[in-house]
C-alpha positions as a Markdown table, in Angstrom:
| # | Residue | x | y | z |
|---|---|---|---|---|
| 1 | Met | 1.8 | -10.0 | 16.6 |
| 2 | Phe | 1.5 | -10.3 | 12.8 |
| 3 | Lys | 4.7 | -10.6 | 10.8 |
| 4 | His | 5.1 | -11.6 | 7.2 |
| 5 | Asp | 8.6 | -12.3 | 5.8 |
| 6 | Leu | 9.2 | -10.7 | 2.4 |
| 7 | Gly | 12.8 | -12.0 | 2.1 |
| 8 | Asp | 16.1 | -10.2 | 1.9 |
| 9 | Gly | 15.7 | -8.8 | 5.4 |
| 10 | Ala | 12.3 | -7.2 | 4.8 |
| 11 | Asp | 9.0 | -8.0 | 6.5 |
| 12 | Leu | 5.5 | -6.7 | 7.0 |
| 13 | Arg | 4.0 | -6.0 | 10.5 |
| 14 | Phe | 0.8 | -4.5 | 11.8 |
| 15 | Leu | 1.3 | -0.9 | 12.7 |
| 16 | Glu | 0.6 | -0.8 | 16.4 |
| 17 | Phe | 0.6 | 2.0 | 19.0 |
| 18 | Arg | 4.0 | 1.0 | 20.2 |
| 19 | His | 5.4 | 1.9 | 16.7 |
| 20 | Ala | 4.2 | 5.5 | 17.0 |
| 21 | Pro | 7.7 | 6.9 | 17.9 |
| 22 | Glu | 9.3 | 5.0 | 15.1 |
| 23 | Phe | 6.6 | 6.0 | 12.6 |
| 24 | Leu | 6.9 | 9.6 | 13.6 |
| 25 | Ala | 10.7 | 9.5 | 13.2 |
| 26 | Phe | 10.2 | 7.9 | 9.7 |
| 27 | Val | 7.7 | 10.6 | 8.6 |
| 28 | Leu | 9.9 | 13.5 | 9.9 |
| 29 | Ala | 12.9 | 12.0 | 8.1 |
| 30 | Asn | 11.0 | 11.7 | 4.9 |
| 31 | Lys | 8.9 | 14.8 | 5.1 |
| 32 | Asp | 9.9 | 16.3 | 1.8 |
| 33 | His | 9.8 | 13.0 | 0.0 |
| 34 | Leu | 6.4 | 11.9 | 1.3 |
| 35 | Gly | 4.8 | 15.3 | 1.4 |
| 36 | Val | 5.0 | 15.7 | -2.4 |
| 37 | Trp | 2.1 | 13.2 | -2.7 |
| 38 | Leu | 0.7 | 12.7 | 0.8 |
| 39 | Glu | -0.7 | 15.5 | 2.8 |
| 40 | Trp | 0.0 | 13.6 | 6.1 |
| 41 | Gly | 3.6 | 13.3 | 5.1 |
| 42 | Gln | 3.9 | 17.0 | 6.0 |
| 43 | Thr | 1.2 | 17.4 | 8.6 |
| 44 | Ile | 2.2 | 14.6 | 11.0 |
| 45 | Gln | 4.7 | 16.3 | 13.3 |
| 46 | Thr | 3.9 | 15.1 | 16.9 |
| 47 | Leu | 3.7 | 11.8 | 18.6 |
| 48 | Glu | 0.0 | 12.3 | 19.2 |
| 49 | Gln | -0.6 | 12.8 | 15.5 |
| 50 | Ala | 1.4 | 9.7 | 14.7 |
| 51 | Gln | -0.7 | 7.8 | 17.3 |
| 52 | Asp | -3.9 | 9.1 | 15.7 |
| 53 | Phe | -2.8 | 7.9 | 12.3 |
| 54 | Ile | -2.0 | 4.4 | 13.7 |
| 55 | Lys | -5.3 | 4.4 | 15.6 |
| 56 | Arg | -7.2 | 4.9 | 12.3 |
| 57 | Gly | -5.4 | 1.7 | 11.0 |
| 58 | Ile | -6.3 | -0.2 | 14.1 |
| 59 | Thr | -9.9 | 0.9 | 13.8 |
| 60 | Arg | -10.0 | -0.1 | 10.1 |
| 61 | Tyr | -8.7 | -3.6 | 11.0 |
| 62 | Ala | -11.4 | -3.9 | 13.7 |
| 63 | Glu | -14.1 | -2.9 | 11.3 |
| 64 | Asp | -13.0 | -4.5 | 8.0 |
| 65 | Gly | -10.3 | -7.0 | 8.8 |
| 66 | Leu | -7.8 | -5.0 | 6.7 |
| 67 | Pro | -4.6 | -4.2 | 8.6 |
| 68 | Trp | -2.5 | -1.2 | 8.0 |
| 69 | Val | 1.0 | -2.6 | 7.8 |
| 70 | Gly | 4.5 | -1.2 | 8.1 |
| 71 | Ile | 7.3 | -2.4 | 6.0 |
| 72 | Trp | 10.5 | -3.0 | 7.9 |
| 73 | Leu | 13.9 | -3.6 | 6.3 |
| 74 | Glu | 16.6 | -5.0 | 8.5 |
| 75 | Gly | 14.6 | -3.9 | 11.6 |
| 76 | Arg | 14.0 | -0.4 | 10.4 |
| 77 | Leu | 10.5 | 1.0 | 9.4 |
| 78 | Val | 10.8 | 2.1 | 5.7 |
| 79 | Gly | 7.3 | 2.2 | 4.4 |
| 80 | Gly | 3.7 | 1.0 | 4.7 |
| 81 | Ile | 0.4 | 0.0 | 3.2 |
| 82 | Leu | -3.0 | 1.1 | 4.2 |
| 83 | Phe | -6.6 | 0.4 | 3.2 |
| 84 | Phe | -9.7 | 2.6 | 2.9 |
| 85 | Pro | -13.1 | 1.4 | 4.2 |
| 86 | Val | -14.5 | -1.7 | 2.5 |
| 87 | Asp | -17.7 | -1.3 | 0.4 |
| 88 | Arg | -19.3 | -4.5 | 1.6 |
| 89 | Gln | -22.0 | -4.5 | -1.1 |
| 90 | Ala | -19.4 | -4.2 | -3.9 |
| 91 | Lys | -16.7 | -6.3 | -2.0 |
| 92 | Ser | -14.3 | -3.5 | -2.9 |
| 93 | Thr | -11.7 | -1.3 | -1.2 |
| 94 | Met | -8.9 | 1.1 | -2.1 |
| 95 | Val | -5.2 | 0.7 | -1.2 |
| 96 | Gly | -2.5 | 3.4 | -0.5 |
| 97 | Tyr | 1.2 | 3.0 | 0.2 |
| 98 | Trp | 4.4 | 4.9 | 0.9 |
| 99 | Leu | 8.1 | 4.2 | 0.9 |
| 100 | Gly | 11.1 | 6.1 | 2.3 |
| 101 | Ala | 13.3 | 8.0 | 0.0 |
| 102 | Asp | 16.4 | 5.9 | 0.6 |
| 103 | Val | 14.9 | 2.4 | -0.2 |
| 104 | Gly | 13.3 | 2.9 | -3.6 |
| 105 | Gly | 14.2 | 0.9 | -6.6 |
| 106 | Arg | 14.7 | -2.4 | -4.8 |
| 107 | Gly | 11.3 | -4.0 | -5.6 |
| 108 | Leu | 10.4 | -3.7 | -1.9 |
| 109 | Met | 7.0 | -2.2 | -2.5 |
| 110 | Ser | 6.2 | -4.7 | -5.2 |
| 111 | Lys | 6.8 | -7.6 | -2.8 |
| 112 | Ala | 4.9 | -6.0 | 0.0 |
| 113 | Leu | 1.9 | -5.1 | -2.2 |
| 114 | Leu | 1.8 | -8.5 | -3.7 |
| 115 | Ala | 1.6 | -10.1 | -0.3 |
| 116 | Met | -1.3 | -7.8 | 0.6 |
| 117 | Leu | -3.0 | -8.6 | -2.7 |
| 118 | Gly | -3.1 | -12.2 | -1.7 |
| 119 | Phe | -4.6 | -11.3 | 1.7 |
| 120 | Val | -7.3 | -9.0 | 0.1 |
| 121 | Phe | -8.4 | -11.5 | -2.5 |
| 122 | Asp | -7.5 | -14.9 | -1.1 |
| 123 | Asp | -8.1 | -14.5 | 2.6 |
| 124 | Leu | -10.8 | -11.8 | 2.7 |
| 125 | Gly | -12.5 | -12.7 | -0.5 |
| 126 | Leu | -12.9 | -9.2 | -1.8 |
| 127 | Asn | -13.6 | -8.7 | -5.5 |
| 128 | Arg | -12.1 | -5.4 | -6.4 |
| 129 | Leu | -9.1 | -3.4 | -5.2 |
| 130 | Glu | -8.7 | 0.2 | -6.4 |
| 131 | Leu | -5.5 | 2.2 | -6.5 |
| 132 | Gln | -5.3 | 5.9 | -7.2 |
| 133 | Ala | -2.1 | 7.9 | -7.8 |
| 134 | His | -1.6 | 11.6 | -8.6 |
| 135 | Val | -1.4 | 11.8 | -12.4 |
| 136 | Glu | 2.2 | 13.0 | -12.1 |
| 137 | Asn | 3.3 | 10.3 | -9.6 |
| 138 | His | 5.0 | 8.2 | -12.3 |
| 139 | Lys | 6.7 | 5.8 | -9.9 |
| 140 | Ser | 3.4 | 4.9 | -8.2 |
| 141 | Arg | 1.6 | 4.6 | -11.6 |
| 142 | Ala | 4.4 | 2.3 | -12.9 |
| 143 | Leu | 4.1 | 0.1 | -9.8 |
| 144 | Ala | 0.4 | -0.3 | -10.4 |
| 145 | Gln | 0.9 | -1.3 | -14.0 |
| 146 | Arg | 3.8 | -3.6 | -13.2 |
| 147 | Leu | 1.7 | -5.5 | -10.7 |
| 148 | Gly | -1.2 | -6.0 | -13.1 |
| 149 | Phe | -3.6 | -3.3 | -12.1 |
| 150 | Gln | -5.8 | -2.1 | -15.0 |
| 151 | Phe | -5.8 | 1.6 | -15.8 |
| 152 | Glu | -9.4 | 2.9 | -15.7 |
| 153 | Gly | -9.0 | 6.6 | -16.5 |
| 154 | Val | -8.2 | 9.9 | -14.9 |
| 155 | Leu | -10.5 | 11.2 | -12.1 |
| 156 | Arg | -10.5 | 15.0 | -12.4 |
| 157 | Glu | -10.0 | 17.0 | -9.2 |
| 158 | Val | -10.8 | 14.1 | -7.0 |
| 159 | Trp | -8.3 | 14.7 | -4.2 |
| 160 | Met | -7.2 | 17.7 | -2.2 |
| 161 | Leu | -3.4 | 18.1 | -1.9 |
| 162 | His | -1.8 | 21.2 | -0.4 |
| 163 | Ala | -5.0 | 23.2 | -0.7 |
| 164 | Lys | -5.4 | 22.3 | -4.4 |
| 165 | Gln | -7.8 | 19.9 | -6.2 |
| 166 | Val | -5.7 | 17.4 | -8.1 |
| 167 | Asp | -6.3 | 14.7 | -10.7 |
| 168 | His | -5.7 | 11.0 | -9.9 |
| 169 | Ala | -5.0 | 8.2 | -12.3 |
| 170 | Ala | -7.4 | 5.3 | -11.3 |
| 171 | Tyr | -6.4 | 1.7 | -11.4 |
| 172 | Ala | -8.1 | -1.5 | -10.3 |
| 173 | Met | -7.5 | -5.2 | -9.9 |
| 174 | Leu | -10.4 | -7.7 | -9.8 |
| 175 | Arg | -10.2 | -11.0 | -8.1 |
| 176 | Ser | -10.4 | -12.6 | -11.6 |
| 177 | Asp | -7.3 | -10.6 | -12.6 |
| 178 | Trp | -5.5 | -11.7 | -9.5 |
| 179 | Thr | -6.4 | -15.4 | -10.2 |
| 180 | Ala | -5.2 | -15.1 | -13.8 |
| 181 | Leu | -1.9 | -13.6 | -12.6 |
| 182 | Gln | -1.4 | -16.4 | -10.1 |
| 183 | Asp | -2.2 | -19.0 | -12.8 |
| 184 | Gln | 0.4 | -17.4 | -15.1 |
| 185 | Ala | 3.0 | -17.3 | -12.4 |
| 186 | Gln | 2.4 | -21.0 | -11.6 |
| 187 | Ala | 2.6 | -21.9 | -15.3 |
| 188 | Arg | 5.9 | -20.1 | -15.6 |
| 189 | Ala | 7.3 | -21.8 | -12.5 |
| 190 | Glu | 6.3 | -25.2 | -13.8 |
| 191 | Ala | 7.8 | -24.5 | -17.3 |
| 192 | Glu | 11.1 | -23.5 | -15.6 |
| 193 | Leu | 11.1 | -26.8 | -13.7 |
| 194 | Leu | 10.8 | -28.7 | -17.0 |
| 195 | Thr | 13.7 | -26.9 | -18.7 |
């Protein structure tokens, strides 16, 4: 079983079939919060639907080596990160994420996504990670910018949400961006040691 400690009582774990009841309870408890931006936040209503969602993540891991992970805080599922299929020729994929209404503002998603960025670029050797957010999802867009994703523009009517075509803000991080961010973090840490 994969488990990555994020500190402060939080960790990442693979989403597995055994988590389906907990995942369903999380989705139902956060239906209004998640459903604003994620169609599945309102459509997953049964254990079978929760299992189907998790099965897609298990399949993605088998095909691409990219796990769909849950974020646990003090033993309680509070969010997650998923990946879209890898474009092997471009060495590229897209990431999506979600967090429960009661745990925002703690930096939890920043820590979780940073851990997965290391996995995508350092372990899997991908070159590009895309992130899209509804143009009005200001929290998600701020997270992308805070982590160093570059804004690439607005994709008009690129996604269907609640039976309407919606625009997404497109962001991306390249492996070279990731390496530069890591070098900057190391330089800051070394400078702090000298002071």
